[in-house]
Every structure is written in structure tokens, then in C-alpha cells.
FIKOLZA-1660 file (N, C-alpha, C; in steps of 0.1 Angstrom, whole numbers, plus 5000, padded with zeros to 4 digits):
% residues 219
   i   px   py   pz ch aa at
   1 3039 4571 3907  A  M  N
   1 3049 4581 3909  A  M CA
   1 3063 4578 3903  A  M  C
   2 3067 4565 3904  A  L  N
   2 3080 4561 3899  A  L CA
   2 3081 4560 3884  A  L  C
   3 3069 4559 3878  A  R  N
   3 3070 4557 3863  A  R CA
   3 3077 4568 3856  A  R  C
   4 3077 4580 3862  A  A  N
   4 3084 4591 3855  A  A CA
   4 3099 4592 3858  A  A  C
   5 3104 4583 3867  A  V  N
   5 3118 4583 3871  A  V CA
   5 3126 4576 3861  A  V  C
   6 3136 4582 3855  A  P  N
   6 3144 4575 3845  A  P CA
   6 3151 4562 3851  A  P  C
   7 3151 4551 3843  A  R  N
   7 3157 4539 3847  A  R CA
   7 3171 4538 3841  A  R  C
   8 3181 4535 3850  A  I  N
   8 3195 4535 3845  A  I CA
   8 3201 4522 3849  A  I  C
   9 3194 4511 3851  A  G  N
   9 3199 4498 3854  A  G CA
   9 3199 4495 3869  A  G  C
  10 3205 4484 3872  A  G  N
  10 3206 4480 3886  A  G CA
  10 3218 4484 3893  A  G  C
  11 3220 4479 3906  A  T  N
  11 3232 4483 3913  A  T CA
  11 3245 4477 3907  A  T  C
  12 3244 4466 3901  A  K  N
  12 3256 4460 3895  A  K CA
  12 3257 4462 3880  A  K  C
  13 3247 4468 3874  A  D  N
  13 3249 4471 3859  A  D CA
  13 3243 4484 3855  A  D  C
  14 3246 4495 3862  A  P  N
  14 3241 4508 3858  A  P CA
  14 3246 4512 3844  A  P  C
  15 3237 4519 3837  A  D  N
  15 3241 4525 3824  A  D CA
  15 3248 4539 3827  A  D  C
  16 3261 4539 3827  A  I  N
  16 3269 4551 3831  A  I CA
  16 3266 4562 3822  A  I  C
  17 3264 4559 3809  A  A  N
  17 3261 4570 3799  A  A CA
  17 3248 4577 3803  A  A  C
  18 3238 4569 3807  A  K  N
  18 3225 4575 3810  A  K CA
  18 3226 4583 3823  A  K  C
  19 3234 4578 3833  A  V  N
  19 3236 4586 3845  A  V CA
  19 3242 4599 3842  A  V  C
  20 3253 4599 3833  A  L  N
  20 3259 4612 3830  A  L CA
  20 3250 4621 3822  A  L  C
  21 3241 4615 3814  A  A  N
  21 3232 4624 3806  A  A CA
  21 3222 4631 3815  A  A  C
  22 3219 4625 3827  A  L  N
  22 3210 4631 3836  A  L CA
  22 3217 4643 3844  A  L  C
  23 3230 4644 3843  A  K  N
  23 3238 4654 3850  A  K CA
  23 3235 4656 3865  A  K  C
  24 3236 4645 3872  A  P  N
  24 3233 4646 3887  A  P CA
  24 3243 4655 3894  A  P  C
  25 3238 4661 3904  A  D  N
  25 3247 4669 3913  A  D CA
  25 3254 4660 3923  A  D  C
  26 3248 4648 3926  A  L  N
  26 3254 4639 3935  A  L CA
  26 3248 4625 3933  A  L  C
  27 3257 4615 3934  A  V  N
  27 3252 4601 3933  A  V CA
  27 3255 4594 3947  A  V  C
  28 3245 4588 3952  A  L  N
  28 3247 4580 3965  A  L CA
  28 3250 4565 3961  A  L  C
  29 3260 4560 3967  A  A  N
  29 3264 4546 3964  A  A CA
  29 3267 4539 3977  A  A  C
  30 3267 4525 3976  A  N  N
  30 3270 4517 3987  A  N CA
  30 3282 4508 3983  A  N  C
  31 3291 4507 3992  A  Q  N
  31 3304 4500 3989  A  Q CA
  31 3301 4485 3985  A  Q  C
  32 3291 4480 3992  A  E  N
  32 3289 4465 3989  A  E CA
  32 3280 4463 3977  A  E  C
  33 3270 4472 3975  A  E  N
  33 3260 4470 3964  A  E CA
  33 3265 4475 3951  A  E  C
  34 3273 4485 3951  A  N  N
  34 3277 4491 3938  A  N CA
  34 3292 4488 3935  A  N  C
  35 3295 4487 3922  A  R  N
  35 3308 4483 3917  A  R CA
  35 3318 4495 3918  A  R  C
  36 3330 4492 3922  A  L  N
  36 3341 4502 3923  A  L CA
  36 3343 4509 3909  A  L  C
  37 3343 4501 3898  A  E  N
  37 3346 4507 3885  A  E CA
  37 3335 4517 3881  A  E  C
  38 3323 4515 3885  A  D  N
  38 3312 4524 3882  A  D CA
  38 3314 4537 3890  A  D  C
  39 3317 4536 3903  A  V  N
  39 3320 4548 3911  A  V CA
  39 3331 4556 3905  A  V  C
  40 3342 4549 3901  A  R  N
  40 3354 4556 3896  A  R CA
  40 3350 4563 3882  A  R  C
  41 3342 4556 3874  A  A  N
  41 3338 4562 3861  A  A CA
  41 3330 4575 3864  A  A  C
  42 3321 4575 3873  A  L  N
  42 3314 4587 3876  A  L CA
  42 3323 4598 3882  A  L  C
  43 3332 4594 3891  A  E  N
  43 3341 4604 3896  A  E CA
  43 3350 4610 3886  A  E  C
  44 3354 4602 3877  A  A  N
  44 3363 4606 3866  A  A CA
  44 3356 4616 3857  A  A  C
  45 3343 4615 3856  A  A  N
  45 3335 4625 3848  A  A CA
  45 3331 4637 3856  A  A  C
  46 3336 4638 3868  A  G  N
  46 3333 4650 3876  A  G CA
  46 3321 4649 3885  A  G  C
  47 3315 4637 3886  A  I  N
  47 3302 4636 3894  A  I CA
  47 3306 4632 3908  A  I  C
  48 3302 4640 3918  A  P  N
  48 3305 4636 3932  A  P CA
  48 3297 4623 3936  A  P  C
  49 3304 4614 3942  A  V  N
  49 3298 4602 3946  A  V CA
  49 3301 4600 3961  A  V  C
  50 3290 4598 3969  A  D  N
  50 3291 4595 3983  A  D CA
  50 3289 4580 3985  A  D  C
  51 3299 4574 3991  A  V  N
  51 3299 4559 3993  A  V CA
  51 3298 4556 4008  A  V  C
  52 3288 4549 4011  A  T  N
  52 3286 4545 4025  A  T CA
  52 3287 4529 4027  A  T  C
  53 3289 4525 4039  A  F  N
  53 3290 4510 4041  A  F CA
  53 3289 4507 4056  A  F  C
  54 3277 4510 4061  A  P  N
  54 3275 4507 4076  A  P CA
  54 3275 4492 4079  A  P  C
  55 3282 4489 4089  A  R  N
  55 3283 4475 4094  A  R CA
  55 3275 4473 4106  A  R  C
  56 3271 4484 4113  A  T  N
  56 3263 4483 4125  A  T CA
  56 3251 4492 4124  A  T  C
  57 3241 4490 4132  A  V  N
  57 3230 4499 4133  A  V CA
  57 3234 4513 4138  A  V  C
  58 3243 4513 4147  A  A  N
  58 3248 4526 4153  A  A CA
  58 3254 4535 4143  A  A  C
  59 3260 4529 4132  A  E  N
  59 3266 4538 4122  A  E CA
  59 3257 4545 4113  A  E  C
  60 3244 4540 4112  A  V  N
  60 3235 4545 4102  A  V CA
  60 3232 4560 4104  A  V  C
  61 3229 4565 4117  A  P  N
  61 3226 4579 4118  A  P CA
  61 3237 4588 4113  A  P  C
  62 3250 4584 4114  A  R  N
  62 3261 4592 4109  A  R CA
  62 3260 4593 4094  A  R  C
  63 3256 4583 4087  A  D  N
  63 3255 4583 4072  A  D CA
  63 3243 4592 4068  A  D  C
  64 3232 4591 4076  A  V  N
  64 3220 4599 4073  A  V CA
  64 3223 4613 4074  A  V  C
  65 3230 4617 4084  A  R  N
  65 3234 4631 4086  A  R CA
  65 3243 4636 4075  A  R  C
  66 3252 4627 4070  A  Q  N
  66 3261 4630 4059  A  Q CA
  66 3253 4633 4047  A  Q  C
  67 3243 4625 4044  A  W  N
  67 3235 4628 4032  A  W CA
  67 3228 4641 4033  A  W  C
  68 3223 4644 4045  A  G  N
  68 3217 4657 4047  A  G CA
  68 3226 4669 4044  A  G  C
  69 3238 4668 4049  A  R  N
  69 3248 4679 4047  A  R CA
  69 3251 4680 4032  A  R  C
  70 3252 4669 4025  A  L  N
  70 3255 4669 4011  A  L CA
  70 3244 4675 4003  A  L  C
  71 3232 4672 4006  A  L  N
  71 3220 4676 3999  A  L CA
  71 3216 4690 4003  A  L  C
  72 3219 4694 4015  A  G  N
  72 3216 4708 4019  A  G CA
  72 3202 4712 4020  A  G  C
  73 3200 4724 4024  A  G  N
  73 3186 4730 4025  A  G CA
  73 3178 4722 4035  A  G  C
  74 3165 4720 4031  A  Q  N
  74 3156 4713 4040  A  Q CA
  74 3159 4699 4042  A  Q  C
  75 3167 4693 4033  A  C  N
  75 3172 4679 4034  A  C CA
  75 3180 4677 4047  A  C  C
  76 3188 4688 4050  A  E  N
  76 3196 4686 4062  A  E CA
  76 3188 4685 4075  A  E  C
  77 3178 4693 4076  A  S  N
  77 3169 4692 4088  A  S CA
  77 3161 4679 4088  A  S  C
  78 3157 4675 4076  A  A  N
  78 3150 4662 4075  A  A CA
  78 3159 4650 4079  A  A  C
  79 3171 4651 4075  A  A  N
  79 3181 4640 4078  A  A CA
  79 3184 4640 4093  A  A  C
  80 3185 4652 4099  A  E  N
  80 3187 4652 4113  A  E CA
  80 3176 4646 4121  A  E  C
  81 3164 4649 4116  A  A  N
  81 3152 4644 4123  A  A CA
  81 3152 4628 4122  A  A  C
  82 3155 4623 4110  A  L  N
  82 3155 4609 4108  A  L CA
  82 3166 4602 4116  A  L  C
  83 3178 4608 4116  A  A  N
  83 3189 4603 4124  A  A CA
  83 3186 4602 4139  A  A  C
  84 3179 4613 4144  A  S  N
  84 3176 4613 4158  A  S CA
  84 3165 4602 4161  A  S  C
  85 3156 4600 4152  A  R  N
  85 3146 4590 4154  A  R CA
  85 3152 4576 4155  A  R  C
  86 3162 4574 4146  A  I  N
  86 3169 4561 4146  A  I CA
  86 3177 4559 4160  A  I  C
  87 3183 4570 4164  A  E  N
  87 3191 4569 4176  A  E CA
  87 3182 4566 4188  A  E  C
  88 3170 4573 4189  A  R  N
  88 3161 4571 4200  A  R CA
  88 3156 4556 4199  A  R  C
  89 3152 4551 4187  A  A  N
  89 3147 4538 4186  A  A CA
  89 3157 4528 4190  A  A  C
  90 3170 4530 4186  A  L  N
  90 3181 4521 4190  A  L CA
  90 3183 4521 4205  A  L  C
  91 3183 4533 4211  A  S  N
  91 3184 4534 4226  A  S CA
  91 3173 4527 4233  A  S  C
  92 3161 4528 4228  A  E  N
  92 3150 4521 4235  A  E CA
  92 3152 4506 4235  A  E  C
  93 3157 4501 4223  A  V  N
  93 3159 4486 4222  A  V CA
  93 3170 4482 4232  A  V  C
  94 3181 4490 4232  A  E  N
  94 3193 4486 4240  A  E CA
  94 3191 4488 4255  A  E  C
  95 3182 4497 4258  A  S  N
  95 3180 4500 4273  A  S CA
  95 3169 4491 4279  A  S  C
  96 3162 4483 4270  A  G  N
  96 3152 4474 4275  A  G CA
  96 3158 4462 4283  A  G  C
  97 3149 4453 4288  A  P  N
  97 3154 4441 4294  A  P CA
  97 3162 4433 4285  A  P  C
  98 3173 4427 4290  A  P  N
  98 3181 4418 4281  A  P CA
  98 3172 4407 4275  A  P  C
  99 3173 4405 4262  A  P  N
  99 3165 4395 4255  A  P CA
  99 3171 4381 4258  A  P  C
 100 3162 4371 4257  A  D  N
 100 3167 4357 4257  A  D CA
 100 3176 4355 4245  A  D  C
 101 3187 4348 4247  A  S  N
 101 3196 4346 4235  A  S CA
 101 3191 4334 4227  A  S  C
 102 3194 4334 4214  A  F  N
 102 3191 4323 4205  A  F CA
 102 3202 4322 4195  A  F  C
 103 3206 4310 4192  A  R  N
 103 3217 4308 4182  A  R CA
 103 3210 4306 4168  A  R  C
 104 3215 4313 4158  A  Y  N
 104 3207 4314 4146  A  Y CA
 104 3217 4313 4133  A  Y  C
 105 3210 4311 4122  A  A  N
 105 3217 4313 4109  A  A CA
 105 3207 4320 4101  A  A  C
 106 3211 4331 4094  A  Y  N
 106 3203 4339 4085  A  Y CA
 106 3207 4336 4071  A  Y  C
 107 3198 4330 4064  A  W  N
 107 3201 4324 4050  A  W CA
 107 3197 4335 4039  A  W  C
 108 3207 4338 4031  A  I  N
 108 3205 4348 4021  A  I CA
 108 3204 4342 4007  A  I  C
 109 3207 4329 4006  A  W  N
 109 3207 4322 3993  A  W CA
 109 3206 4307 3995  A  W  C
 110 3202 4300 3984  A  K  N
 110 3203 4285 3984  A  K CA
 110 3208 4281 3970  A  K  C
 111 3214 4269 3970  A  D  N
 111 3220 4264 3958  A  D CA
 111 3230 4274 3951  A  D  C
 112 3241 4277 3958  A  P  N
 112 3246 4272 3971  A  P CA
 112 3239 4280 3983  A  P  C
 113 3239 4273 3994  A  W  N
 113 3234 4279 4006  A  W CA
 113 3244 4289 4011  A  W  C
 114 3240 4301 4014  A  M  N
 114 3249 4312 4019  A  M CA
 114 3242 4319 4031  A  M  C
 115 3250 4323 4040  A  T  N
 115 3245 4329 4052  A  T CA
 115 3253 4342 4055  A  T  C
 116 3253 4348 4067  A  V  N
 116 3260 4360 4070  A  V CA
 116 3269 4358 4081  A  V  C
 117 3281 4365 4081  A  S  N
 117 3290 4364 4092  A  S CA
 117 3286 4375 4103  A  S  C
 118 3295 4376 4113  A  G  N
 118 3292 4386 4123  A  G CA
 118 3295 4400 4119  A  G  C
 119 3303 4402 4108  A  A  N
 119 3307 4415 4104  A  A CA
 119 3297 4421 4094  A  A  C
 120 3284 4420 4097  A  T  N
 120 3274 4425 4088  A  T CA
 120 3264 4433 4095  A  T  C
 121 3257 4442 4088  A  Y  N
 121 3246 4449 4094  A  Y CA
 121 3235 4440 4099  A  Y  C
 122 3232 4429 4091  A  V  N
 122 3222 4420 4095  A  V CA
 122 3225 4414 4109  A  V  C
 123 3237 4409 4111  A  A  N
 123 3241 4403 4123  A  A CA
 123 3240 4413 4135  A  A  C
 124 3244 4425 4133  A  D  N
 124 3243 4435 4143  A  D CA
 124 3228 4438 4147  A  D  C
 125 3220 4438 4137  A  L  N
 125 3205 4440 4140  A  L CA
 125 3200 4429 4148  A  L  C
 126 3203 4417 4144  A  L  N
 126 3198 4405 4151  A  L CA
 126 3204 4404 4165  A  L  C
 127 3216 4409 4167  A  R  N
 127 3222 4409 4180  A  R CA
 127 3212 4417 4190  A  R  C
 128 3205 4427 4185  A  L  N
 128 3196 4435 4194  A  L CA
 128 3184 4426 4198  A  L  C
 129 3182 4416 4191  A  A  N
 129 3170 4407 4195  A  A CA
 129 3175 4395 4203  A  A  C
 130 3188 4395 4206  A  G  N
 130 3194 4384 4214  A  G CA
 130 3200 4373 4205  A  G  C
 131 3202 4376 4192  A  G  N
 131 3207 4366 4183  A  G CA
 131 3222 4364 4185  A  G  C
 132 3226 4351 4185  A  V  N
 132 3240 4347 4185  A  V CA
 132 3243 4340 4172  A  V  C
 133 3251 4346 4164  A  N  N
 133 3253 4341 4150  A  N CA
 133 3262 4329 4150  A  N  C
 134 3257 4318 4145  A  A  N
 134 3265 4305 4144  A  A CA
 134 3277 4307 4135  A  A  C
 135 3277 4317 4126  A  Y  N
 135 3288 4320 4117  A  Y CA
 135 3295 4333 4120  A  Y  C
 136 3294 4337 4132  A  A  N
 136 3300 4351 4136  A  A CA
 136 3314 4352 4133  A  A  C
 137 3322 4341 4134  A  E  N
 137 3337 4343 4133  A  E CA
 137 3342 4340 4119  A  E  C
 138 3333 4337 4110  A  E  N
 138 3338 4334 4096  A  E CA
 138 3344 4347 4090  A  E  C
 139 3356 4345 4083  A  P  N
 139 3363 4357 4077  A  P CA
 139 3355 4363 4065  A  P  C
 140 3348 4354 4058  A  E  N
 140 3340 4360 4047  A  E CA
 140 3327 4365 4052  A  E  C
 141 3323 4376 4046  A  R  N
 141 3310 4383 4051  A  R CA
 141 3298 4374 4048  A  R  C
 142 3298 4367 4037  A  Y  N
 142 3287 4358 4033  A  Y CA
 142 3292 4344 4030  A  Y  C
 143 3295 4337 4040  A  P  N
 143 3301 4323 4038  A  P CA
 143 3291 4313 4032  A  P  C
 144 3296 4304 4024  A  K  N
 144 3288 4293 4019  A  K CA
 144 3287 4282 4030  A  K  C
 145 3276 4275 4031  A  S  N
 145 3274 4265 4041  A  S CA
 145 3264 4255 4036  A  S  C
 146 3259 4248 4046  A  T  N
 146 3248 4238 4043  A  T CA
 146 3239 4237 4055  A  T  C
 147 3226 4233 4054  A  P  N
 147 3218 4231 4065  A  P CA
 147 3224 4222 4076  A  P  C
 148 3230 4211 4071  A  A  N
 148 3236 4202 4081  A  A CA
 148 3247 4208 4089  A  A  C
 149 3256 4217 4082  A  E  N
 149 3266 4223 4090  A  E CA
 149 3261 4233 4100  A  E  C
 150 3250 4241 4096  A  A  N
 150 3244 4250 4105  A  A CA
 150 3239 4243 4117  A  A  C
 151 3232 4232 4116  A  L  N
 151 3227 4224 4127  A  L CA
 151 3239 4219 4136  A  L  C
 152 3250 4215 4129  A  A  N
 152 3261 4210 4137  A  A CA
 152 3267 4222 4145  A  A  C
 153 3266 4234 4140  A  R  N
 153 3271 4246 4147  A  R CA
 153 3262 4250 4158  A  R  C
 154 3251 4243 4160  A  G  N
 154 3242 4247 4171  A  G CA
 154 3231 4257 4167  A  G  C
 155 3229 4260 4154  A  A  N
 155 3219 4270 4151  A  A CA
 155 3205 4263 4152  A  A  C
 156 3197 4269 4160  A  R  N
 156 3183 4263 4162  A  R CA
 156 3172 4272 4157  A  R  C
 157 3176 4284 4154  A  V  N
 157 3167 4294 4147  A  V CA
 157 3172 4297 4133  A  V  C
 158 3164 4295 4123  A  H  N
 158 3168 4297 4109  A  H CA
 158 3159 4308 4103  A  H  C
 159 3165 4319 4099  A  L  N
 159 3157 4329 4093  A  L CA
 159 3158 4329 4078  A  L  C
 160 3147 4330 4071  A  F  N
 160 3146 4330 4056  A  F CA
 160 3140 4343 4051  A  F  C
 161 3148 4352 4047  A  P  N
 161 3143 4365 4043  A  P CA
 161 3138 4365 4029  A  P  C
 162 3129 4375 4026  A  S  N
 162 3123 4375 4012  A  S CA
 162 3132 4380 4001  A  S  C
 163 3144 4385 4005  A  E  N
 163 3154 4389 3995  A  E CA
 163 3168 4389 4002  A  E  C
 164 3179 4387 3995  A  P  N
 164 3180 4386 3980  A  P CA
 164 3174 4373 3974  A  P  C
 165 3175 4362 3981  A  Y  N
 165 3168 4350 3976  A  Y CA
 165 3153 4351 3980  A  Y  C
 166 3144 4349 3971  A  P  N
 166 3130 4350 3974  A  P CA
 166 3124 4339 3982  A  P  C
 167 3128 4337 3995  A  F  N
 167 3122 4327 4003  A  F CA
 167 3108 4331 4006  A  F  C
 168 3098 4321 4005  A  R  N
 168 3084 4324 4007  A  R CA
 168 3079 4312 4015  A  R  C
 169 3072 4315 4026  A  R  N
 169 3066 4304 4034  A  R CA
 169 3058 4295 4026  A  R  C
 170 3049 4300 4018  A  E  N
 170 3040 4291 4011  A  E CA
 170 3047 4282 4001  A  E  C
 171 3059 4286 3997  A  R  N
 171 3066 4278 3987  A  R CA
 171 3077 4269 3993  A  R  C
 172 3082 4274 4005  A  H  N
 172 3094 4267 4010  A  H CA
 172 3093 4261 4024  A  H  C
 173 3081 4263 4030  A  E  N
 173 3080 4258 4044  A  E CA
 173 3083 4243 4046  A  E  C
 174 3076 4235 4037  A  E  N
 174 3078 4221 4039  A  E CA
 174 3092 4216 4036  A  E  C
 175 3098 4222 4026  A  A  N
 175 3112 4218 4022  A  A CA
 175 3121 4222 4034  A  A  C
 176 3120 4234 4040  A  M  N
 176 3128 4238 4050  A  M CA
 176 3126 4229 4063  A  M  C
 177 3114 4225 4065  A  R  N
 177 3112 4216 4076  A  R CA
 177 3119 4203 4074  A  R  C
 178 3120 4198 4062  A  E  N
 178 3127 4185 4060  A  E CA
 178 3142 4187 4061  A  E  C
 179 3147 4199 4056  A  L  N
 179 3161 4201 4056  A  L CA
 179 3167 4205 4070  A  L  C
 180 3159 4212 4078  A  F  N
 180 3164 4217 4091  A  F CA
 180 3158 4210 4103  A  F  C
 181 3148 4201 4101  A  G  N
 181 3142 4194 4111  A  G CA
 181 3131 4201 4118  A  G  C
 182 3121 4193 4122  A  A  N
 182 3109 4198 4128  A  A CA
 182 3112 4205 4142  A  A  C
 183 3123 4202 4148  A  E  N
 183 3126 4208 4161  A  E CA
 183 3132 4221 4160  A  E  C
 184 3136 4226 4148  A  S  N
 184 3142 4239 4147  A  S CA
 184 3131 4249 4145  A  S  C
 185 3135 4262 4147  A  R  N
 185 3125 4273 4145  A  R CA
 185 3129 4278 4131  A  R  C
 186 3119 4279 4122  A  R  N
 186 3120 4284 4108  A  R CA
 186 3112 4296 4106  A  R  C
 187 3118 4307 4105  A  L  N
 187 3111 4320 4105  A  L CA
 187 3113 4327 4091  A  L  C
 188 3102 4330 4085  A  F  N
 188 3102 4337 4072  A  F CA
 188 3100 4352 4075  A  F  C
 189 3109 4360 4070  A  V  N
 189 3109 4374 4074  A  V CA
 189 3111 4383 4062  A  V  C
 190 3107 4396 4063  A  E  N
 190 3109 4406 4053  A  E CA
 190 3124 4410 4052  A  E  C
 191 3130 4406 4040  A  G  N
 191 3144 4409 4039  A  G CA
 191 3147 4424 4039  A  G  C
 192 3139 4432 4034  A  D  N
 192 3141 4447 4034  A  D CA
 192 3143 4452 4048  A  D  C
 193 3136 4447 4057  A  D  N
 193 3137 4451 4071  A  D CA
 193 3150 4448 4077  A  D  C
 194 3156 4437 4073  A  Y  N
 194 3168 4432 4080  A  Y CA
 194 3181 4435 4073  A  Y  C
 195 3181 4439 4061  A  C  N
 195 3193 4441 4054  A  C CA
 195 3195 4455 4048  A  C  C
 196 3184 4463 4047  A  W  N
 196 3185 4476 4041  A  W CA
 196 3185 4486 4052  A  W  C
 197 3194 4496 4051  A  H  N
 197 3196 4506 4061  A  H CA
 197 3193 4520 4056  A  H  C
 198 3195 4530 4065  A  G  N
 198 3190 4543 4062  A  G CA
 198 3176 4545 4068  A  G  C
 199 3167 4549 4059  A  A  N
 199 3153 4551 4063  A  A CA
 199 3147 4537 4068  A  A  C
 200 3152 4526 4062  A  R  N
 200 3147 4513 4065  A  R CA
 200 3151 4508 4079  A  R  C
 201 3161 4515 4085  A  T  N
 201 3166 4510 4098  A  T CA
 201 3155 4511 4109  A  T  C
 202 3146 4521 4108  A  L  N
 202 3135 4522 4117  A  L CA
 202 3126 4509 4116  A  L  C
 203 3123 4505 4104  A  A  N
 203 3116 4493 4102  A  A CA
 203 3123 4480 4107  A  A  C
 204 3136 4481 4106  A  G  N
 204 3145 4470 4110  A  G CA
 204 3144 4469 4126  A  G  C
 205 3145 4480 4132  A  L  N
 205 3145 4480 4147  A  L CA
 205 3131 4475 4152  A  L  C
 206 3121 4479 4145  A  S  N
 206 3107 4474 4148  A  S CA
 206 3106 4459 4146  A  S  C
 207 3112 4454 4135  A  A  N
 207 3112 4440 4132  A  A CA
 207 3119 4432 4142  A  A  C
 208 3130 4436 4147  A  V  N
 208 3137 4428 4158  A  V CA
 208 3130 4429 4171  A  V  C
 209 3123 4440 4173  A  G  N
 209 3115 4440 4185  A  G CA
 209 3104 4430 4185  A  G  C
 210 3097 4429 4173  A  Q  N
 210 3087 4419 4171  A  Q CA
 210 3093 4405 4172  A  Q  C
 211 3105 4403 4166  A  L  N
 211 3112 4390 4167  A  L CA
 211 3114 4386 4181  A  L  C
 212 3119 4395 4190  A  R  N
 212 3121 4392 4204  A  R CA
 212 3108 4387 4210  A  R  C
 213 3097 4394 4208  A  R  N
 213 3085 4390 4214  A  R CA
 213 3080 4376 4208  A  R  C
 214 3082 4374 4195  A  R  N
 214 3078 4362 4189  A  R CA
 214 3085 4350 4195  A  R  C
 215 3098 4351 4196  A  L  N
 215 3106 4340 4202  A  L CA
 215 3103 4338 4216  A  L  C
 216 3101 4349 4224  A  S  N
 216 3099 4347 4238  A  S CA
 216 3085 4340 4241  A  S  C
 217 3076 4343 4232  A  E  N
 217 3062 4337 4233  A  E CA
 217 3061 4323 4226  A  E  C
 218 3072 4319 4219  A  G  N
 218 3072 4306 4213  A  G CA
 218 3063 4305 4201  A  G  C
 219 3060 4317 4195  A  A  N
 219 3051 4317 4183  A  A CA
 219 3059 4314 4171  A  A  C
% end
């Protein structure tokens, strides 16, 4: 299905000339993923650009509804349905029994090691599972650190997502055991579920529900 979709580059290197040649009615962008200069170039050419930047799960339905209003027609009703589903799923998670808390570090890169601060969508999602971020107060959204520092901060659960760095259990399990110690919990998770929002937020809420059960059962 996607083979017929024109390719115009990645989030950090879009081919603006190709985008303009497609004459889009609207471009959807993310403040963190897309470059300001590219957004400005499109706007200067008269292309409307909608830029979103949710930092919490609760902000996602607002953005989804905004996309529906901008796209109009049947998209507006579809967006409303999706936004409502997200709100119901979030309410179910928040109204359930309080989860057991766990202190964690969520690693997005290695060499250098990088994690997430409290001012991120990832951290808010993990909060719903009972997560207490060892780097919550860091001023940078994605601070550099080390395994030793994370352990010194009391992080005992370490999450290794499949993206942006491609952590894989079959490739990295033994190395992570040596770096973080056998007594720590080392969980390999789907990065798309934890960091992508919008339609993926439903999968993220499902993922944190599974994480709560997994940690409570000691699996």
C-alpha cells in the first residue's frame, strides 16, 4: 500500500521542493521531530502547517480533534471517535487501583547513554504505570548519563525501547546485565508504544497496563 506514496525524506531532512511539488493542502508536523526551518519554508510558500507537541497523554485528544477540524468532513467525526477512545482508556487507567511505584530510567540511546526527563510524553505515560523517573528534575528533556549514575540515583527498573536506538533483547541482554547488574529489572519494550502519540496512544496505554501487571507479578 505504501509503495505508491511519494517519499520526501525523513523528519530531519525532508525534500522541501518535493513537498511543494505535491501541493499539499496541509502539512502535519511535530515541534520536536521536525525542524523549524523546514516548517518556516513551507509556511513561506503558503502551505498551512499544523505543529503539535504533546508532553502528556492528556494533551493528545486535543491534538487529535484539532487534526479532525483541519481535515474536515468525515475526518472530523473519525478524529472525535479516536479522541474519545483515548480519553476513556486514560480514565480507566487513572481510575484503577494505584499501581506499585518503581524508580526507573528509560534509555533512548547508548554511546553516549541518554535517557528522558520528567517533561516528556514518555515519562507521563510511565507515570500511569507507577513509574518514578530517576531523571525527572533534569532541565534537559533528554539528558546524557551513564548506567552507573542511573544506579546511583536509585533506578532499579531500566527500560530499553526498540527505537530510536534499536535495543534488542537477543543482542543486548547479556551486556545490559553486566552494565546494570543482575539485581536490576531490565525490560525490552516496543519504542513505538512508549514515545509515539496520536493513534499510537491507545497502544501506549495498553502497554503501560501490561507493564503494571508485569512488574506486580515479578515477570
